[in-house]
N, C-alpha and C positions, 0 to 999 in steps of 0.2 A: 027422111027425118033431119031436121035443123041440126047443125053442129052445136055443141054446147058453147056458151061463151067462157072464155078461160078467166077464172078469178082473179082480180087485182087487189091483193091484199093491202098493199101500199097505200092504196086510195082510200082505205076505210079509215074512219077517226081513230085518234089515239085515246086510249084510256085515261092518260094523264096529259092535259093540255099545257105542254111545256116546249118553248122554243129550244133549238139546239146549235152552236156554233159552227160545227162542221160535222157533215156526214159525207161519206164517200169510200173510196176504195184505195188501198196501198199496195204498191209491188206490181203493178200492172206491166207487163213485158211489152215493149214496143221497139220498132227500130226508128231511128231520128236521123236527120241530116243536119250536119254543122259545118258550115262552110264546104258544102259539097261532100263530106266524109259521112258515109253511113256507118253508125254506131248503134251497139245495142244499148237500150236503155230500160230503167223502171221507172214507172209514173205513179205519183200519188195525185189522185182526183177527188175534189170534194165541193160541196156547195154549203151554205149555212141553210138550215131549215128553221124559217122565220114564222112559218104558220105552226104553233105549237099544237093546233088540233089535227094535223095530218099526221098520219102514222109513220110515213117515212118518206124518202125521195126515190126517184128512178134512176137506179145507179147504171142500168144498161145504157140510158141516154148519154150519160158520162163516158161511158166506155167507148160507144160509137163515135162520139165526137172526137175523141183522140185519133180517128183515121185520119184527119187532116194534117198530122204531123209526119205522115209517112213519106209524102212525096214533095214536100216543100222544105226549103231550108228554113231552120229554126231562127227565128226574128222575132223582135217584140211585138211586131204588128200580128203575126200568126198566133202567137201565144194570146193575145188580146182577143183575136176572132174565135179561138177554142173556148175562152172563157165566157165569151158572149154567147156561145151556142149552150154552154152549161146553163147559163141563166134564162136563154129563150126556152130552153126545153123544161125549165122549172117556173114558169111565169106564175106568179101568186103565192109560190113556195119559198122562194131564195131571193136574197138581194146581194150576196156575195159568192164569189167563185174563187176556188184555188186550185193550182196545179203545181207540182213539184217533180221535177225530171232528174234523176240520177244517171249519169253515165261516167264512161272513162275517155277523156279527149286524148287522142293520139297525135304527137307532134314528132316530126323527124328533126333530131338534133345533131348539128356538126360536132366532131371532136374539137379539142381546142387547138391543136396544131396540125395533125395528120388528115389526110383527107377522108378518113373514115366518118361514119354516121350511124345513127341508129334511133329506133323509136322510143319515146318515154310516154308513159301513161300519166295523165293529170286527172284525178278524180274531181268530177265536177257536179254540182247541183245548182239547177236553174229553178227558181220559184218565182211564180207569177200570181198577182192576186188582182181581182176586179171587185172592189167593195164600193157599193152605192156610186158607180160609174167612176171611181178613183183607180186607177191602173199603177201598178208597181211590179218593178222586176229587180230581183237579187240574184247575184250570182255567189256562189260558194267554191272555191278552189283550193286545193291541197297543192303546194309547191315543195319539194324536198330539196335540200341542201346540205352541205357540209359546214360544220362550225368549229373553229380551233379557239381554244380558251386562251385569253391573254395573259392570264395569271400563270398557267402553266408553261406558256411561251417564256415569260420572263424568268421563272424558275429554271426551266431548261438552260437558257443562256447562262445564268449565273453558274450553273454546274460545270458547263463547258468552259467558262472562263476560270474557274477552280480546277479543273483538270488540267487546263493550259498552263497554270501556275505550278502545279504539282510536277508536270512532265518537263517544264523549260525553265525553272527559277534559276535566275544568275546565270542564263545561258544566252550566249550570242547566236542568233540564228540566222539563216539564210532564207530569202523567199520560197526556194524550192523546198526546204525542210517545214515551213509551216504549211505550204500547200499540202504536202504530202500527209501531214498531221490531220489536217482538216479532212481529207479523204479517207481516213483509216478507222476501223471500229474503236480505237482507243480515244480518238478525237472527239467525234459526237457521242458524248456518253449518256445524253438524255434527250428526249423528244418531246414536245407537247402534245397533249391529248386532244383528239377531234372526235366529232360524233356526228351520225347523221341526224339532222333536224328537220322540222316541218314548219311550214308557214300556213295557216288556216285562215284564208282570206274571204271575208263576207263583205261583198260589194253592193251598194244599193245604187242601181243606174239613174241617172238623169231623165226626167221626163222627155219623150220625143226622140230617144236614142233609137237609130234605124237599125243596128246590128249589134249583137251581143259581143263585146269586147273581151273575150276570153283569151284569146292569144295575145293581144295588148297588155291585158294585166299580167299575165304569166311573164312576158318578156320583160316589162317594167321590174317585177319582183326579182327575177333572176339577175338582170343586171345590176339592181342596187345590192344583191347580196354578193355576188361575185364568185360564189362557188356552188353553183347548181350541178346535183349529181350528174354523171356522165353515162354515156352508152358504151358503144365500142371504144375502145382506146388501145393505143400503143404506148411503148415505154415513153416517148416523148411527150404524149399527152398526159399521162400520169406524172411525170415531171413538172408540166405546166400546171397540173393541179395542185401539186404539193406547193408550188410557187404562188399560186392564187390563194390557197389556204393561209400561207405564211404572210402574205400582204394583206390579208382580210380578217385579222383576228377579231373575233367578236363575242362578247357577252350576249344572252338573250335580250338584254336592254338595248345593245348596240343595233342588233337585227331588227327590233320592232321599231326603232326610230328610222332606220334605214326605209324600212318598207312605207312607213307612215309618210314620209317626203315624198316617195316614189308614186304611191296612189294619189296624192294630192295633185300630181301634175297631170293626170287624166282627166280630160273634160268631160267624158262619160260618166265620171262618178261624182255622184251626190253626196253620199255617205259611206262610211265603212267601218268594220269592225275586224281587227285583226289579232291573231293570237300565234305566237311563236313558241315552239317547244324543242328544247335541246336535250335529247336523250342522252343524259351524262354517262361518260365512260368512266369517270371517276367515281361517282356516287351511284347508289341504287335508285335514286329518285331523278324526277327531270327539273329542269330549270325553264321557268315559263314567264312570258311578258306579254300583256295585252294593251291594246290602244283603239281609240274610237275617234272618229271625226265627221263632222257634218258640215258641207259647204254652205256659206252664209248666203241668205237669200239677197238678190240685187236690191240695193237700197239699204241693207241692214248694216249698221256701223260695226 
């Protein structure tokens, strides 16, 4: 007796002829390679359903195409290859393909002064689109840093000055006495407030970029901010971090401007949208600033 043919419900006609912008799957678990580092990731994969008369797409074909990501380093060319496979397997149904990969990039970071080092995670999203043969890649990266409020620093300095006046008004002082006062609890009576802050970077890559510049974007951002959060530290590193905060006082507006200028220097970046969030330690709300930029095309004034 011949085996029965398995039914293909997705191949049946739709009761309502209507195209759909995106059909696929979200949260697919898979391993990926970034700069030789194997990472755990979740992928969202989908295509457009242009044939409104078709009941649905073949989701298993999208799932199987993702196997290409397991053994090769993640690069724009590989992403395009996967997206093209999405379309080839849905010929006549779809003209656009989408892939979004979420992971945590691990980078080993040195301490500021001591020989210690430790690992930091950077949440990243890599989004690729192939729409009518136009290929686009975007990177979304979260960078954590410390921000010290310039206003609170000025107010703290004023209180320290006032305390000095209260303690030594009309008093002739020796250098050693001033030095001892500065190191005593009675001397530094106020400190500025700092908070852990986040830079959410959304970067649109230039066409033809060969590699994903994840580390380059992170390095540029952290260098511009000057106060990236640390991993393993000794007291000397903590002191150096306090110095860095004191020399990099910034409102959220300052941080956004610094990042804007830093990202513009990357040749791999065509456009970006950045958002900085300072999780206020003084207020119960956050301070936020955003900035956008698009590189002018060649020949554009």
